[in-house]
Every structure is written in structure tokens, then in C-alpha cells.
C-alpha positions in Angstrom: 26.1 -32.4 16.0 28.0 -34.3 13.3 29.0 -32.9 9.9 26.4 -35.2 8.3 23.6 -33.5 10.2 24.3 -30.0 8.9 22.1 -29.1 6.0 24.0 -28.0 2.8 24.3 -24.3 2.2 22.0 -24.4 -0.8 19.1 -25.3 1.4 19.4 -21.9 3.2 20.1 -19.5 0.4 18.1 -18.4 -2.6 19.1 -20.1 -5.9 19.3 -18.0 -9.0 18.4 -19.1 -12.5 22.1 -18.9 -13.5 23.1 -21.1 -10.6 20.4 -23.6 -11.3 21.5 -23.9 -14.9 24.9 -25.3 -13.7 23.3 -28.1 -11.7 23.3 -31.7 -13.0 20.1 -33.6 -13.7 20.7 -35.6 -10.5 20.8 -32.4 -8.5 17.6 -31.2 -10.0 15.7 -34.5 -9.6 13.0 -34.5 -6.9 13.1 -30.8 -6.3 11.2 -27.6 -7.2 12.4 -24.0 -6.7 9.9 -21.6 -5.2 10.9 -18.0 -4.7 14.5 -19.1 -5.1 14.3 -21.7 -2.3 14.8 -25.4 -2.9 11.8 -27.6 -2.0 12.5 -31.3 -1.8 9.7 -33.5 -3.0 9.2 -37.0 -1.6 9.2 -39.9 -4.0 5.7 -40.5 -5.5 3.8 -43.7 -5.0 3.4 -46.2 -7.8 -0.3 -45.4 -8.0 0.6 -41.7 -8.4 3.1 -42.4 -11.1 0.8 -44.7 -13.0 -2.0 -42.1 -13.0 0.4 -39.5 -14.3 1.7 -41.8 -17.0 -1.8 -42.9 -18.1 -2.9 -39.3 -18.3 0.3 -38.2 -20.2 0.0 -41.1 -22.7 -3.6 -40.3 -23.4 -3.0 -36.6 -23.8 0.1 -37.2 -26.0 -1.9 -39.5 -28.3 -4.8 -37.0 -28.5 -2.8 -33.8 -28.9 -1.7 -34.4 -32.5 1.6 -33.4 -34.0 1.7 -29.8 -32.6 1.8 -30.8 -28.9 3.6 -33.3 -26.7 2.6 -34.6 -23.3 5.2 -35.8 -20.8 6.0 -36.2 -17.1 8.7 -35.1 -14.7 10.5 -32.0 -16.1 10.8 -28.4 -15.0 8.6 -25.6 -16.1 10.2 -22.2 -15.5 7.4 -20.0 -14.2 9.7 -17.0 -13.6 13.4 -16.1 -13.4 13.5 -13.7 -10.5 13.0 -14.9 -8.0 13.5 -18.3 -9.6 10.3 -20.4 -9.7 10.6 -23.9 -11.2 7.7 -26.3 -10.9 7.7 -29.9 -12.0 4.1 -30.8 -12.9 3.1 -34.4 -12.9 2.0 -34.0 -16.6 2.8 -31.2 -19.0 1.4 -30.6 -22.5 3.8 -28.4 -24.4 4.5 -27.3 -28.0 6.2 -30.0 -29.9 8.6 -27.6 -31.6 10.0 -26.7 -28.1 11.1 -30.3 -27.2 14.8 -29.2 -27.1 14.2 -25.8 -25.6 15.5 -25.5 -22.0 14.0 -24.2 -19.8 10.4 -24.9 -20.7 8.5 -21.7 -20.2 4.8 -21.0 -19.7 4.4 -19.8 -23.2 5.4 -23.3 -24.4 2.8 -25.0 -22.2 -0.9 -25.5 -22.9 -1.9 -27.7 -20.0 -0.5 -28.9 -16.7 -1.9 -31.6 -14.4 -1.1 -32.5 -10.9 -1.9 -35.8 -9.1 -2.7 -35.0 -5.5 -0.9 -37.1 -2.9 -0.9 -37.1 0.9 1.2 -34.1 1.8 0.7 -32.2 -1.4 -3.0 -31.3 -1.0 -2.7 -27.6 -0.3 0.1 -27.1 -2.8 -1.7 -28.9 -5.6 -5.2 -27.5 -4.9 -4.3 -23.9 -4.2 -0.6 -22.8 -4.5 0.3 -24.4 -7.8 -3.1 -23.6 -9.4 -2.5 -19.9 -8.5 1.1 -20.0 -9.8 0.2 -21.7 -13.1 -2.7 -19.2 -13.6 -0.5 -16.2 -13.0 2.1 -17.7 -15.4 -0.7 -17.8 -18.1 -1.0 -21.6 -18.6 -4.4 -22.0 -20.2 -5.5 -25.4 -18.7 -5.0 -26.9 -15.3 -6.2 -30.4 -14.3 -6.1 -31.7 -10.7 -6.4 -35.5 -10.2 -7.6 -36.5 -6.7 -6.8 -40.1 -5.8 -9.8 -41.8 -4.2 -9.2 -44.2 -1.4 -11.7 -46.5 -3.1 -13.2 -46.1 -6.5 -12.1 -44.0 -9.5 -9.8 -41.0 -9.4 -11.6 -37.7 -9.7 -10.3 -35.2 -12.3 -11.1 -31.5 -11.8 -10.5 -29.4 -14.9 -9.9 -25.6 -14.9 -9.6 -23.1 -17.7 -7.8 -19.8 -17.5 -10.0 -16.7 -17.5 -7.9 -14.1 -19.4 -9.9 -11.2 -17.9 -9.1 -12.2 -14.2 -5.8 -14.2 -14.7 -7.4 -16.9 -12.6 -8.8 -20.4 -13.3 -12.5 -20.9 -13.5 -14.0 -24.3 -12.8 -14.4 -26.7 -15.8 -15.9 -30.1 -15.8 -15.4 -32.8 -13.1 -14.9 -36.5 -14.1 -14.9 -39.7 -12.1 -12.6 -42.2 -13.7 -13.2 -41.5 -17.4 -12.2 -38.1 -18.7 -13.9 -37.1 -22.0 -13.2 -33.6 -23.2 -13.1 -31.6 -26.5 -10.9 -28.8 -25.2 -8.0 -28.2 -25.5 -8.5 -31.1 -27.9 -10.6 -34.3 -28.1 -9.3 -36.7 -25.4 -10.7 -39.7 -23.7 -8.8 -41.5 -21.0 -10.0 -44.1 -18.5 -8.1 -43.6 -15.3 -9.9 -46.7 -13.8 -7.0 -48.7 -15.4 -4.8 -48.3 -12.4 
């Protein structure tokens, strides 16, 4: 076994919030932290990235001055053990744009674009984590092999701390909550 084949120590040890805060942007790119352990995410496809960008742009335009929508940054779900997720789209309070880390109380909505290899994580694991963190809205975008993407919307039930099913859309999303938004995902 060569030195290059040995995995770095950080892949075998829990990372704390304090340690993570010292890492560079380059070290944090393409990873999430779950229960203190680093999970490396493969690069997304162009189709995945375009869907996320179209959705983020539409949500940002519809959200008004109090909310921003963006892609590809950490949301700190909890400090101990460290849980950082990097949703494909996050709608967050505009006043917290320079607050790091972004915390669930800053976030109104997260959306995940499901890709091959992320099905269980996006459909079950992340939905559960976002609900337990108190994020009010969760959207899951399923990429259809042919035809329009399908968007499943969920709303947090405060009594149970779990998401309940919302509306399902094929291609064109048209909703009034959390604000009026219409986005045509057929544009990919």
C-alpha cells in the first residue's frame, strides 16, 4: 500500500464545529457532515445544477425583500454532533446573509434535487433531519428520465415535528405558500 492510498485521518474521526470552522472553503466544498463524520458528495450533473439554479432564481424573485434563495452553502442543523447539510436550494432570511453558520431558524425552505445515488438520502434522511431541525418547508425535485421534473412539496407539522405531504407538480410549480411563486422547470 502506498502513502497515496491511505485515507486522511479526518475521514475516520468525528469533526467538531470548532474544527470545521477552521477549514477553508476549498476543504468544505463538496462535503456534508453527518454526526460529525465527513460525507463526500460526487459532483452534480449539469441537469441537476440547472434545475437547482432555475428553482433558486424563481424563489429568490418571488420571495420579496425579506428572504433570499441561493444554492450550495452549509446549513448547520446541529453543533453536537456536528450536522451540516448543503441543500441544493435554501431560502433564508435576507438579514442573515452574512451570518455564518446558517442555522435552521434562518431558513424557511430547503429543496433537494434527487440524483442517482442520493435517492434514499434526499427522500428519507434529509427530509427527517430538516423536519427535526424545524425547517418549515421541504421540496424534493425528482428528475424524470423523459418529461418534466416532478416536485413534491412538504410542510412541517408543528404538532408532530414531521413533514406532511403538500402538493405535487409536474414541470410547472405554482404555489401561494410560503409565498406566491411560479416556476417552469421544463426550461431545462
